[in-house]
GUKOL-516633 format. One line per field, with one value per residue (C-alpha): x, y, z; residue in one letter; chain. Coordinates in steps of 0.1 Angstrom, whole numbers, padded with zeros to 4 digits, m for minus. Layout:
# residues N
u X,...
v Y,...
w Z,...
res A,...
chain A,...
This chain:
# residues 303
u 0985,1000,1037,1031,1012,1040,1065,1044,1040,1077,1085,1061,1077,1111,1096,1083,1114,1126,1092,1080,1073,1035,1036,1059,1036,1005,1014,0976,0977,0999,0974,0945,0963,0973,0936,0923,0949,0940,0902,0908,0929,0901,0875,0895,0899,0864,0842,0842,0845,0814,0815,0819,0808,0836,0843,0867,0884,0874,0897,0915,0910,0873,0850,0827,0792,0765,0728,0716,0680,0665,0668,0636,0631,0615,0582,0563,0545,0509,0486,0460,0426,0417,0389,0410,0436,0464,0454,0487,0523,0544,0582,0600,0638,0650,0620,0590,0558,0528,0495,0473,0436,0418,0389,0366,0353,0316,0304,0296,0259,0240,0214,0180,0159,0123,0101,0072,0038,0013,m0024,m0033,m0051,m0034,m0050,m0045,m0038,m0070,m0076,m0111,m0117,m0148,m0154,m0182,m0185,m0210,m0220,m0245,m0259,m0251,m0268,m0268,m0232,m0224,m0196,m0180,m0199,m0194,m0229,m0243,m0260,m0241,m0234,m0213,m0187,m0160,m0126,m0109,m0072,m0050,m0019,0016,0035,0056,0092,0093,0057,0038,0005,m0017,m0043,m0078,m0094,m0132,m0143,m0178,m0191,m0219,m0237,m0260,m0280,m0291,m0318,m0343,m0339,m0343,m0319,m0317,m0293,m0276,m0260,m0241,m0234,m0224,m0187,m0180,m0174,m0184,m0213,m0213,m0213,m0176,m0143,m0105,m0083,m0046,m0019,m0015,m0049,m0083,m0120,m0151,m0182,m0214,m0230,m0260,m0277,m0293,m0328,m0339,m0372,m0383,m0368,m0350,m0315,m0313,m0289,m0286,m0282,m0265,m0281,m0256,m0235,m0199,m0195,m0232,m0240,m0214,m0232,m0203,m0172,m0192,m0225,m0237,m0270,m0283,m0277,m0304,m0317,m0302,m0325,m0332,m0329,m0347,m0337,m0359,m0340,m0357,m0343,m0325,m0321,m0286,m0279,m0251,m0237,m0217,m0193,m0176,m0153,m0155,m0137,m0155,m0123,m0119,m0088,m0102,m0140,m0162,m0131,m0136,m0107,m0119,m0146,m0156,m0187,m0198,m0224,m0245,m0263,m0289,m0296,m0318,m0295,m0269,m0256,m0224,m0205,m0179,m0163,m0172,m0144,m0146,m0113,m0113,m0104
v 0331,0297,0291,0273,0303,0326,0305,0304,0343,0346,0323,0343,0375,0362,0349,0384,0402,0403,0413,0448,0469,0468,0430,0431,0456,0434,0397,0388,0389,0358,0342,0350,0336,0305,0300,0304,0278,0254,0257,0250,0220,0206,0213,0194,0164,0160,0173,0149,0166,0165,0135,0142,0118,0098,0101,0080,0087,0065,0035,0034,m0004,m0004,m0011,0017,0018,0006,0007,m0028,m0035,m0069,m0093,m0101,m0136,m0134,m0152,m0163,m0134,m0132,m0117,m0099,m0095,m0059,m0063,m0078,m0063,m0076,m0067,m0069,m0081,m0094,m0093,m0121,m0117,m0111,m0129,m0109,m0129,m0115,m0122,m0124,m0119,m0114,m0092,m0087,m0052,m0050,m0045,m0009,m0001,m0005,0020,0005,0001,0009,m0013,0008,m0007,m0006,m0001,m0026,m0058,m0092,m0105,m0142,m0152,m0171,m0187,m0199,m0229,m0246,m0283,m0308,m0335,m0355,m0349,m0361,m0344,m0360,m0344,m0310,m0313,m0318,m0342,m0359,m0390,m0409,m0422,m0388,m0361,m0343,m0306,m0276,m0263,m0237,m0249,m0221,m0226,m0205,m0203,m0201,m0169,m0162,m0149,m0115,m0117,m0127,m0144,m0154,m0179,m0171,m0168,m0170,m0167,m0172,m0175,m0153,m0162,m0141,m0158,m0135,m0149,m0132,m0098,m0112,m0121,m0148,m0143,m0170,m0150,m0179,m0207,m0242,m0253,m0290,m0308,m0278,m0276,m0238,m0210,m0201,m0219,m0214,m0221,m0222,m0214,m0243,m0258,m0258,m0254,m0261,m0239,m0256,m0237,m0260,m0289,m0289,m0304,m0307,m0324,m0296,m0269,m0253,m0249,m0258,m0239,m0240,m0214,m0223,m0205,m0219,m0190,m0196,m0197,m0191,m0228,m0231,m0231,m0244,m0266,m0297,m0286,m0269,m0261,m0285,m0277,m0257,m0272,m0259,m0236,m0242,m0215,m0224,m0206,m0209,m0227,m0233,m0242,m0214,m0194,m0186,m0182,m0158,m0165,m0139,m0157,m0138,m0151,m0126,m0123,m0122,m0120,m0089,m0074,m0079,m0079,m0076,m0077,m0095,m0120,m0133,m0126,m0142,m0146,m0177,m0186,m0217,m0226,m0253,m0272,m0302,m0330,m0313,m0279,m0260,m0240,m0214,m0183,m0150,m0127,m0105,m0109,m0118,m0090
w 0929,0934,0929,0895,0882,0892,0874,0843,0843,0849,0820,0798,0810,0800,0766,0759,0770,0734,0720,0715,0745,0742,0744,0774,0791,0783,0789,0789,0752,0752,0775,0752,0722,0741,0751,0716,0703,0731,0722,0685,0694,0716,0689,0664,0687,0701,0672,0642,0608,0584,0562,0525,0497,0484,0447,0429,0397,0369,0364,0332,0331,0338,0309,0298,0314,0291,0297,0289,0280,0286,0258,0241,0227,0193,0192,0161,0144,0154,0127,0147,0132,0124,0148,0177,0200,0224,0259,0279,0283,0312,0316,0335,0338,0303,0288,0275,0274,0256,0272,0241,0244,0212,0221,0191,0188,0186,0150,0142,0146,0114,0104,0109,0077,0082,0061,0050,0059,0032,0038,0010,0023,0021,m0011,m0020,m0056,m0066,m0099,m0110,m0133,m0146,m0139,m0145,m0119,m0099,m0063,m0037,m0006,0027,0057,0041,0028,m0009,m0016,m0047,m0057,m0089,m0086,m0078,m0099,m0126,m0117,m0127,m0102,m0100,m0088,m0067,m0066,m0042,m0063,m0048,m0050,m0080,m0079,m0061,m0051,m0020,m0014,0015,0028,0018,0053,0058,0022,0008,m0027,m0042,m0074,m0095,m0123,m0152,m0174,m0198,m0181,m0146,m0118,m0092,m0063,m0043,m0015,0000,m0023,m0011,m0008,m0014,0020,0041,0065,0068,0042,0045,0040,0042,0013,0022,m0003,m0028,m0018,m0036,m0029,m0050,m0054,m0064,m0093,m0097,m0115,m0150,m0146,m0182,m0176,m0153,m0175,m0146,m0133,m0096,m0073,m0035,m0008,0025,0055,0080,0090,0100,0138,0145,0152,0180,0214,0235,0232,0233,0217,0185,0169,0143,0106,0088,0056,0023,0004,m0033,m0059,m0092,m0123,m0155,m0182,m0215,m0249,m0266,m0233,m0220,m0184,m0174,m0140,m0121,m0096,m0068,m0040,m0011,0022,0055,0076,0097,0080,0044,0051,0020,m0003,m0036,m0040,m0074,m0099,m0133,m0154,m0173,m0198,m0197,m0230,m0234,m0266,m0273,m0259,m0237,m0226,m0229,m0202,m0209,m0194,m0209,m0221,m0190,m0171,m0135,m0110
res M,S,G,G,G,A,V,L,F,A,D,L,G,L,L,A,S,G,W,P,S,W,V,R,E,N,P,W,I,L,W,A,G,L,G,V,G,L,G,L,F,I,W,G,V,F,V,P,P,E,K,Q,P,L,T,S,A,P,S,M,T,A,S,P,H,V,E,A,S,P,R,V,E,A,S,P,K,V,E,A,S,P,K,S,E,I,I,G,A,Q,A,T,G,N,Q,L,T,L,N,Q,Y,L,A,P,H,P,P,P,P,Q,P,S,I,A,I,P,R,T,S,E,P,E,I,P,N,L,K,L,D,L,V,R,T,K,V,S,E,F,D,G,V,F,K,Y,D,E,K,G,T,E,C,V,A,V,L,V,H,N,L,P,A,T,L,G,K,S,T,F,D,A,Q,S,V,F,A,S,L,T,F,E,H,G,G,S,R,T,L,V,N,R,A,C,W,F,G,E,E,E,D,E,T,K,I,E,V,G,E,M,G,H,I,L,I,G,F,P,L,R,E,D,L,I,W,L,A,A,H,N,P,N,K,M,G,K,R,I,I,S,D,W,N,S,A,P,L,L,S,L,E,E,R,Q,V,P,W,V,D,G,L,S,L,V,V,D,V,R,V,I,S,N,A,F,A,T,K,N,T,T,F,A,H,R,R,M,R,I,E,K,D,V,L,T,Y,R,V,E,W,L,N,E,A,S,I
chain A,A,A,A,A,A,A,A,A,A,A,A,A,A,A,A,A,A,A,A,A,A,A,A,A,A,A,A,A,A,A,A,A,A,A,A,A,A,A,A,A,A,A,A,A,A,A,A,A,A,A,A,A,A,A,A,A,A,A,A,A,A,A,A,A,A,A,A,A,A,A,A,A,A,A,A,A,A,A,A,A,A,A,A,A,A,A,A,A,A,A,A,A,A,A,A,A,A,A,A,A,A,A,A,A,A,A,A,A,A,A,A,A,A,A,A,A,A,A,A,A,A,A,A,A,A,A,A,A,A,A,A,A,A,A,A,A,A,A,A,A,A,A,A,A,A,A,A,A,A,A,A,A,A,A,A,A,A,A,A,A,A,A,A,A,A,A,A,A,A,A,A,A,A,A,A,A,A,A,A,A,A,A,A,A,A,A,A,A,A,A,A,A,A,A,A,A,A,A,A,A,A,A,A,A,A,A,A,A,A,A,A,A,A,A,A,A,A,A,A,A,A,A,A,A,A,A,A,A,A,A,A,A,A,A,A,A,A,A,A,A,A,A,A,A,A,A,A,A,A,A,A,A,A,A,A,A,A,A,A,A,A,A,A,A,A,A,A,A,A,A,A,A,A,A,A,A,A,A,A,A,A,A,A,A,A,A,A,A,A,A,A,A,A,A,A,A,A,A,A,A,A,A
C-alpha cells in the first residue's frame, strides 16, 4: 500500500477509536459507507432528475375562465317553403354564413288512374232533316243547281258534342234507301251523295252531307232514284291514275195518284272500327196528289 493509503487507514483507525469495538475491528465498514455516499453524490450530479409538469396556483387577480362561443350575426328570417331545405352553413371567424340552397322535394307519387276502355264503337251524333232543292248531274256527280231538276234530299248534320258528351267524325259512311210501295220494295244499296264521285263520304263534326232521295216524274208516273256503283277506293290504280267513273244506275219506283211511298233511310259506316254500324235511321212518306206531292217523316224515331 502506498503511503497516502496508509495515512488514510491510520486516520480512519483514529476516527474509529472511539466507536464500538466491532467497528474498530472492521474498518472496511467505514470504507463501504464512504463508497456508497460517494456514488450517490455522483448520481445526483451527473444524472438529471425527471422533469415534472409545472402547475401554478390560480391567481387571485385573474379573471375566471369562460368558454366563449362565436358571435352569430342575426340575419333576416328566411321562410323556407315546406318543400325546400337549407343544404349547408359555413363559419368564418365569428360570422356564420348560411349557404342557402332551396332544393324542392319531388312531388309525392300520385296513384295512376286507369281509364276504363269501353268496347262501344265511336258513334257520331247525326241528325237527319228533309229538304227540297234543285240539282243537276255533272259527269256522274250530283250538285246544287238553281236551274236544275227539283228533288228530295236528306241533310245529314254531324252535330257537335253536348256538355259532358263526346262525338266523332263520320268516317266512310254510305246511304242505303228502301222504297216500299203497294206491297213491293225497291232497294238503292248505295245512294248518291251531293258532290261525291264515289258511294261513300266523310262528315266531320259540325259539317253536313246530302243524300239524294230522288226525283218526282209525274208525267211518267214514276219516282226516279239513283244507285252509285263507284266503290270508294276501288277506282285508284296509282297515285297518278284512276279508273273512269261508272255510270249511275237508275232505280224507277211506280208512283201513281193516291199511292204513298215509304222510304227507309239509313246512314251506315264502312270504316274498319265501326263497319256495318248504322249511325242514323229514319223513315219518310212521300204522297202524291193531282198537282204536287208532300214529304214528311213518319213517327218512328231515329236510332
